[in-house]
N, C-alpha and C positions, 0 to 999 in steps of 0.2 A: 581459145584455150579455156578449158573448164575451170571454174573457180572452186570446185568441190575440194574440201580439205584445206582451204586457205582461210585464215582468220581475218577479221576486219582490219587488223593492223598490218596485214601483208605477210605475216609470219605463218608458217605451217601450223595447222591446228593440231592440238594435242590428241593423242590416241584416246579412245574412250576408256574410262576407268575400269570397265568390266574386262577389257583385254589386259590392261596393265596389272590388275590385281587378282587375276584368276588364281585360285588356290588348289586346283586339281589338275592332273595331267590330261593330255589329249588321249583319246582312246585308240590305241594301236594294238597290234599283236603282242608287243612287248608288255603292254598293260595286262592283258589277259594271262599271259604266261607267268608274270611276276605275281599276279593276284592268286593264281592257283598254287604257286610255290609257297606263298605266305599262309594259305589255308592248311596245306599239308604240314608245313613247319610248325604252325601254331597248334595243330592237333597233337602232334608228337611231343612238342615242348610242354604243353599243358599237362598231358598225361604223365610225362617224365617228372615234372615238378611236383605234381600231386603224389606220385608214388615215392619220390625221394624225400620230400619235405613234409608231406601231409597237407591236406586241404587247409587246415587252420593257419599254416604259415604260408603256403604257396599262393592261395587266393588273394590275401592282402598284398603280397608282393606283386602279383600280377596287376592288381588295381592301382597300386602306387606307380608302377611302370607305365600304365595307360594314362594316368593323370599327368605325369611328367611329359610323356610324348605329346599329349594334347596341348599342354601349355607351350611347348616348343613350337608346335605347328601353328597355333594361333598368333604367336609372335612374328611369324614370317609374313612379310608384305605380299609375297606371291608364292607360286608353287616352287617347292624345293624337293627334289626326289628323295633325299635322305630323310628329311623330316616327315614327308607325307607317308612314305612306306614304313617308317618306324611306327607311326600311329596304326597303320593297317596291321602290322605284325602284332602289336600289343592288343589290338582289338581281337585278333585271331586267337591269341593265347588266353586272354581273359574271357572272351566270348565262349570259348569251349567249356571252361569251368562253369560259367553262368548257365549255359544250357544243360550241362550235366548235373548241376546242383538240384534241379527239380526232380530228376530221376534217381540219382544216387542218394541225395540227402533226404528227400521226402517220399521216395517210392512212387512218384507220379509216372505213369506210362508215357513212353515216347510219343504215342499218338496224341495224348492230351497235351504234352509240352509243345509238340509241333503246332497244334492248333492254337495254343496260347500265344506262342511267339508270332504266329501269323496274324493274330488279332493285334498284338503290339505293333508289328510293322505297319499294318493297315492304319492304326491310329496315328503313328508318326507321319505317314504319308498324308493323311487327311489334315493334320495340324499344319504340316509344311505347306500344302497347297492353299489352305485357307489363309495362311499368313502371307505367302509370297506369290500366289497365283501361278506358280510354275514348280515343276519337279525336275527341271533340266539340270544336269551337272555342269552345263556350260554357263550357268548363271551364278556359280559360287564365287561371288566377289564382294560379299558383305559378311560381317561377323555372324549375323543371325542365320543367314543361309548356310554358312559353314557349320554352325551348330546343328541345324536340322540335318545336314548332310552326314555328319559323323554319328548322330543318333540313329539315322537310317542304316548306316554301315554296321553299327553294333547290333541292331535288330536283325539285319540280314544274316549276320554271322551266327547269332543264337538260333535263328530259324533254320538255317542250313545245317548246323551241327545236329540239332534235334531230328531233322528230316533224314539225315544220313544214318544216324543211329537207329532210327525207326525202320528204315528199309533193311539195314544190315542185320539187326537183331530181332526186332519185333516181328518183322515179316519174314525173317529167316532166309533172306536172300544171300547174305554173306558180304564181306567187305569187297572182295574183288568183283563180284557180280554187280554190286551197288556202284562201284567206281565205273565200270563199263556202261552201266545203265545211265548214270549221270553224264558221262562223256557223250552219249548219244543225245540226251535231252538238251544239253547246252547248245547244240546246233539248231534246235527248233526256233528260238527267237530270231536268229539271223535269217533263216529261211522264210519265216513268217513275215519279217519286216521287208525283205527284198521282193517276195513274190505275192504276198497277201496283203501288203500295206499296213502291217501292224505298226502302231505308234512307236517311234524310235525310243522314247523314254521308257515305255512299258517293256520293250524288247531288251533294253539295257539292264534294267533292274531285275528282270526275270533271269537273264544270264548271270548277273552279279550274284544272285542268291544261289544259283546252281554251282558256282565255283566253289562254294564252301563244302557241300557234301562230296563234290568231285574230288577235291584235293584231300579232304579228311579220310575218305574211304580208302584211297590208295595208301595213305600214311598208316592207317590202322591195319591194312593188309600186310604192309611191310613189317610192322613191329609186333603184331599180335602173335600169340603162340600158335603152334601148328594145330592143336586140337580145336582152336577157334577159326581155323582156315587161313591163318597168316603164315608169313615166312619166318617169324620169330627172330628178326634181326635186332630187336631191342629198341626201346623208345629213345634212349640217348643217342645211339648211332644214327637212327633215322632222322631225329631232329637236327643233329649236327650236319648230316649230309644235305638235307634240304636247305639248311641255313647257308651253307657254303655256296650252293648254286644260286640261291636267292640273292645273296649279297653280290655275287658276280653280275647278275642282271641289273640290280639297282646301281652298281658302280658304272655299268655301261650307260644306263639312262642318265645318270648325273654327268658323265663325261661328254656324251654326244648330244644330250638334250633333244633327242628325237621325239620325245613326248611333250615338248613345249611348243606352243603355237608360234610360228615364225614371225608373225606381225605383232606378237604380244610384247610391247616395249613399255617401260615405265615412264610415266609422265609426271615428273616430280613437282611441277608447279600447278598443274590443274588436276584436281580430283573431284569433279562434280558428283553430286549424289545421283546414282544411276536411276533411270526410269524403271518402273516395275515391269517385269517381263510377263505379259499376259498370255503368251503362247505356251502350248504344251511341249513344244520342242523347238 
């Protein structure tokens, strides 16, 4: 009989802390659908709040909501669907205004702001890898790695928002055409990973960035006025509609735990400091 998994005292060995304390969900189809819903809802909600309250009031409220969501997330010992997706939602809402601020507030072209946020994202990736020697989302089981993770998520949202506005307005492609274009682009990393051997981490983050302009483009198409090529459904109704569907998906994830690794069990007595993950994926 194999002795693997048996401690020296004859008792079953505790699970590794990296499994017990993972702070992010498993990547399933539900992850991608929920992520796209949050981007669409965040775009419409941010636009609605800025229109209704004005940026001077709306943006600080968004930032406060993001800070509160992050505090709740960091207090969790492991992945919790409601806490995790609350942060993603608040990043989507605040990230939209952060990306729009450079263009609306300072008149900076979307081509420039897109390039700027690409540099910011690259800097976060470099800092994360230099510190942790990995960019894998499967390694998010320490506070520092979780901080890098959420900094990366915020940068991807800002970059994706600027890129979506750039294609729709600066390049005059339009919201619907941009949405269709990004829906096609998001399939590229999966194909490249499966058939061309693209690194899984690079494929994941590329697709993650594209979810932002994908969801936001369709949200803008639904709520934009007809002379801008939209359906003119209104920012409030579009935000509420996406929110209802999104909450339904999150409730399903929380109830079924289909996005939780099956062997991820908490080991309350043994929490050794995890070894540094030197692999790229």
